[in-house]
N, C-alpha and C positions, 0 to 999 in steps of 0.2 A: 864659551861655556862647555865644560867637559862633563861627561857622564861619570858618576861615581858608583863604583860597585861595592855595596855594603853587604857583609855576610853576618847574619845573626848566629853567633857561635853556639847557641843553645838549641838549634834546630836538630832534632833527632836524626832525620834522614841525612842531613849534612854530616853529622858526626859519624854515623855508621858507614856511609859511602866513602868518606874521607879516610877512615881507618882501613877499610878493605883495600882501596886503591893505593893508599900510602904504603901499606904492608907489601903489596905486590911490587910496587916501584922499588922499595928497599931491597926486596929479594932479587929483583932483576939487576939492580945496580951493584949489589955487594955479594952476588952469588958465589964467586970464587973464595970469599972470606967466610961464607956460611958453611960450606962443605969442602973438605980437602980431597974428596974422592974424585977419581977421573970418571966422567960420564960415559967415556968410550971403552972403558976396561971390560973385557969379556971374562966371564967365569962360567964357561959352558957346562961343567959338571953340576953347577947349582942353578941352571936355567929354570925360570918360572918359580923360583922359591918364594914362598908366601912371606908376608911381613914378619919381621922379628926384631929383637933388640939391636942386632947388628945392622940390619937393613930395614928401617922402619916402614918403608913402602914396598919392600920386596924387590925381586929381580925380574928382568924381562926375559924374553925368549932366548937372548944371547948371554944372559947372566949379568947384564949391566944394572947398576944401581938405579932404581927408578927415582928415588929421592934426588940424587945428584943430577939425573937427566932432566927432571922437572924444574929444578932450581936453575940450571943453566939454560933450559929451554924457555924460561919465563922472559929472558932478555930478548929472544927472537920474536916471540909473540907480541910482547909489549912494544918493541922497536917497530915492527911492521905496522901495528895499529897507530902509533904516534906519528911516524914519518909519513904514512899514507894520508892520514887526516890532515897533517900539517901542510902537505903539498896541495890537498884539495882546498884547504882554507885559503892559502896564498893565491892560487890561481882563481878559484871561485870567487873570492872576495874582490879581487881586482876586476873581474868581469862584472860582478854585481854592482860595484861602485861606478864603473864606466856606464853601465846601462841605467842605473837609477839616478845618478847625479847629472849626467850630461843629456840623457834621453835622446830623442830624435833617431837618427840613423843608427847610432850606437845601440840604443835600446832594441831596435828592430832586429839588427844583425845578431846581437848576443842572445836575444830572446829566441830566435829561430834555432841557433846553435844549441842552446840549452834544451829546447823542446825535442830536438833530434836525439840528444843524449838521454833524455828522460823517457824516450820511447822504449828504451831497453831497460829491463830490471837491472838494478845495481850489480847483483851477483853475476848475471848473464853477461853484462858489459865487461866486468872484470875477467870473467872466464874467456871471453873473446880476445881481450887484450893480451892476457898471459899466454894464450894459445898461439898468438901471433909472434910474441916476443921470445917465447921459450920458457921452460920451467926453471926458475931460480928464485931465491929469496928477494933479490933486487927487482926482478921483473914483476914479482908478486906485489911488492910495495907500490911500484909504478901503476900497475893495473888497478889496485884498490884505490889509489889516489885519484886516478882519472874518473873512476866511478863515483867519487865523492864531489867532484867539481860542480855538477849541475845543482846539487842540493844546496851548497853554500852560495852559489851564484844567485839562486832564487831568493834565499833567505836575506842576503845582503841587499839585493835590489829592493825588496819590499821594505826593509828597515830604512834604507836611504830615502826612498820615496816618502816615507812617513815624516822625515825631518827636513827634507830638502828645502821646503818653503817656510820653515820656522822663522819667526821674527828676528831672533838673535843672529841667524845666519844672514838674513837680509841686511841687518845692521853691520855685520862684519864686512860684507861685500861693499856696502856703501862707504866704508872706511878705506877701501882700496886693496883689501886682502885678495891674494890670488887663489885660484882653485886648489893648487897643491897645498897651500897653507890651511885653507878651510877644511880640506879632506883629512889631512893628517892630524890637525890639532882639534877639530871639532866634530867632524862626521864620524871618523873611526872610533873615538872614545865613546860616542853615544850609541854605537851598535855592538859594543863588545859583549854586553849581557846576553843577547840571544845567540851570539856566536859561540860563547863559552858553553852555554847550555847544549847547543847542537853538537859541539865538539865532543862532549862527554858521551852522548848517545852514539855519535859516529865512530868514536874509538872502539866502543863495544861492538858495533857492527863490523868494523874492520878486523878486529881480532877473530870474530866468529867466521868471517869470510876467509881470512888467511888460513885458519885451521881447516875449514872445509875444503878449500882448494888444495892445501897440502895433503889432506886426507885422500884426495882424488889423484894425487901425484903431479899436480900442476903448480906447486909452490916450492917450499923447502924440500930438499931431497935427503934421503938417508945417507950417512948415519947422523945427520944433524938432529939434536934433541928438541925439535920443535913439537909442540903439543899435538898438532894435527898429524904429523909424521908418526909420532908415538902411537896414536890411536890406529892409524892405518896398519902399522906393523903388529899391533896387538889384537886386531879383530879376529884372527884365526885361532886365538888361544883364549877367547873370552869365556868359553865353557869350562876349560880345565884350570884356568888361572884368571878369574875375573878381576883381580887387583890390577892387572896390567892395563885394563880398560877403564876401570873405575876412577883411579887417581888422576890420570891426564884429563879425562872428561870432567871430573869434579873441579879441577883447576880452571878450566875454561868457563864452567858455569859460575864459579865464585867471582871471577874477574868481571864477567859480563853483568852479573847481578849487582856487584858493587858499583860499576860505572852507571848502570841504570838508576840505582838508588840515588847516587850523587847527582845525576842529571835531573831526576824528578825534584830533588831538593832545591837545586839551583833554579829550576823553572818556577817552583812555588815561591821562592824568595824574590826573584827578579821579574817575574811576569805573573803576578797574583791574579790577573784577569782570567787566566787559563785554569 
């Protein structure tokens, strides 16, 4: 028996969230085809120029095109969010399935490990990991991924416990099906709904964490056009040229709001009890 994920296409939150997230994904995927301008090209005599027809979002402190940098930067922010959460899902789901399905010593051991990781706030844990590994986009992705593991481990464990003793699973066991078959064909499909809902919220949190750590100098490094880096470089000029702060900040807000709207819609659809 497999769980079926049904999406009512007329749901307003689903439409709005999907449009925002879909647009950001398209910009990230096709950035080089959207703008032909080099995001690293300096125009020092025109530094901090305000938005115009030639440069719709203006220029930064080194005369670089803000629109081009934001378009190219979207792929870094989106990639960190997606890959970090994907890593957290893979490892966290495996731990949660082992703990929830097999129980016993596995449940105790994994439960204690998750409790230790949850003792640290997610951002603080990511900060500690990236400080130990060094400042880079790859290490930032690893750090945020590690901070997401306990969240998914707990979610999956609870979901598996809720269906582990269902009659249809007992019937499948009685027919001689092995644990691997039951987990891959029947357990995982029935826990996909809460996983996808949590994934949408976690990607938003991962993008925000990545931007925050990059802003502090612990993630992506200049001259990479990552949104957090752009904010860090622009903070000294926010009084004389507020556009260099407004547009990267607005991009982060729009992506996070879109993902949260999408997550709320998915939760309303797949978990109406909440």
